[in-house]
N, C-alpha and C positions, 0 to 999 in steps of 0.2 A: 374637512373637505365636504362631507355629506351635508352638513348644515349650510355651508356656503353654496353648495350646489342648489339647495332648496331656496336660499335667499336670492340666488341669481335668477331662478325661474319666477319667483315672486316679483322681482324687480322688472323682469321682462313683461309680465302681465300688466303691471301698473304703468309701464312706459307705453304700452299699446292702449290701455284703457284711458290714459290721460291725453292721448293724441286727439287732434281735431276730427279724425275719422271716426273715433268712438265717443269721446267726451263723457265717459262714464264717471270719471273722478277728476277733481281739480286739486292739483298739488300746491301746497303752501309755498309762498315766495322764498321762505327760508331754505327750502330744499330744491330750488330751481334757480336758473340764471337766464338772463336775456341773451339773445343772439347778437354776436358782434356785427352781423350783416343785416339781419332782418329784425327790426324793432318789435314787430308783432309776435315774434316767435318766443316760446317759453321752453327752455331746455330742461329735461328732468335729470340734471347732473348727478344728484345724489344716487339715484337709481342706476344710472349708467356706470357710476363708479362701483357700486355694489356688485353689479353684473360683472364688471371687469376684475374685481378683487377675487372672485371665485377662481379665476384662472391661476392666480397666484398661489392659493392654498392647494388647489389640485396639483399644481406643479411641484409644490413642496412634498406632497405625498409621493408623487412619482419619483422625485429625486431620492427620497429616503428609501423607497423600495428598490431603486436601482443600486443604492449603496450597499444594502444588506443581501441582495440576491445571490452574491457569490461567497458569502461568509459561511463558515462551518457553524455547528450548533453552539459552540462555546463563545465566550467574549473575545472580540478582536478590536484592535485600535480603530478599525473602520467605523465602529459604532460611536465614536466620539462625534461623528458628523450628524448624529440624530438630534442634537440639542438645537442647532440653529434653525432647521425647518420647523421643529416643534414649537419653539418659542415664537417664531415669526407667525406661524399659523394661528396660534392662540391669541396673539396680540391683534392680528388682522380680524379675527372673529369677534373679539371683544369690541373693537371700534365699529365694525360693521353692524353688530347687533344694536348698538346705540343709535346708529343712523337709521336703520330699518324701523326701529321703534318710533323715532321722530317723524319719519315720513308717514307712517301709518296713522299715528295719533293726530296729525295735523291736516291730513287730506280731507276733502269734502266730497262725498258721493253725490252724483247727479241722478236722483231717482227717476226723474222724467225721461232722461235720455235712455236709461236702462229699460224702462217700460216700453219706450218706442221701439227698442231693438228686439223685443220679443216677437217670435214668429211661430205660428201654429205647427209647422213641421217639427218643431222641438218636442212636441208632445206625442209624436207618432209612437214612441216607445211605450207610452201609457196605454195605447191600444193593445200592445202585446201583453203588458202587465194585466190588463183587464181580463184577457182570455186565460192567462196563466192562473189567475185567482179562481177561475171556473174549471180548472183541471186540464187545460189544454197545454201540451208540452211547449216549452219556449221556442223550440226550433220551428214548430208549426205556426205558433202565434206570431213569430217574427216574420214569417213568410206572408201571413195574412195582413199584417200591418203594412207591408210593402205593397200588397195588392190594393189596399185602401188608398194609399198615397197615389198610386198610379191611376186609380179611378178618379180621384179629384183632379189630377193633371189632365186626364183625357177629357173631363167635363169642363176644364178651365174654371174651377171653383176652388174655394178654400175648404179645408177639411171639415170645419164646423158647418158648412153648408150642405154636407151630405146628410141625407135622411137616415132614420133607423133602418128603413127598408134597403137603402143603399149599402149600409154596413152589413146587414144580415145576408146580403147577396154574396158577401165574401166569407162569412161564417155565421151560422145560426145562433151562436151563443152570445152575440152582441145584444145588449138590452138597451132600454131607454137612457140609462145613465151614460152609455157610450156615445150617444148622440147629443148630449146635453151641453149647452154653453152657459147654463146658469151657475150660480154659486155651488161649488162642490162637484160640478159636473166634469166630464172628460176634458173640456176645453177651457177650464178655469185654471190659469197659471198658478195662482196661489195654492189651490187645492192640489195641483200636481206636485208642488214642493212639499206640502204637508203629508202627502201619501207615503213619502219615503221616511218611515219611522225607524228603520233598522239602525244599528250602531254605525256611526259615520255617515248617516243619511242627512238629508237637507231640511227636514222638518224642524220647527222651532224647538221642540222637545229634544230631538237628537243633537242639534247644534248646542243647546244649553248644556246637555250632558257632556259634550266634548270640551266646552269651555270650563266647566266645573272640574273635569278630570285634569286638564292642563294646569289649572290654578293649584290643585292639590299637588301635582307633580312638581311645580315650581317651588312650593312651600317646603316640600320634602327635600 
């Protein structure tokens, strides 16, 4: 049920990201169908079915828990009812895993659309991190980042248009890097991704480590 729960959320993400409103990914025809009414529409059927199947396995779990909730500690005939939900959930997961693998391995990411969707306020947290690395408590740094965002809103400008003096008016520990839009600077999206080097982070090294760990886990 937990695996199917994650597959359901994974499916919902891709359903949204493949929609015309986002367009971040393009799903292969093998895992989509056309609309019976609108010929231009492409329905993410495989993902919608994955999302729906999670309700089935969660229901099997709830049903089994309901069966055993009133039984004493020893074996009772009630427990013969555990086989059907177990086998059904296992078979559902087996089939859904194959479909999820097919969807993911055949989709096409749209890098340009993703880049167009980037927005500087996404990096406001990096302002907080910048101050935290200088010893400022996160609670205070978070408040300062909010003040910077408000300053930009009041001036009707983007965050990268604020000068170093503007930033230092909210906190004296901001330095030139905090106002930089160049490579590796505060407002460099790729640098922001690479700054997160911790376990489970977004940097290439951290993601590579997670992939290697999962491959080892699968082999074991």
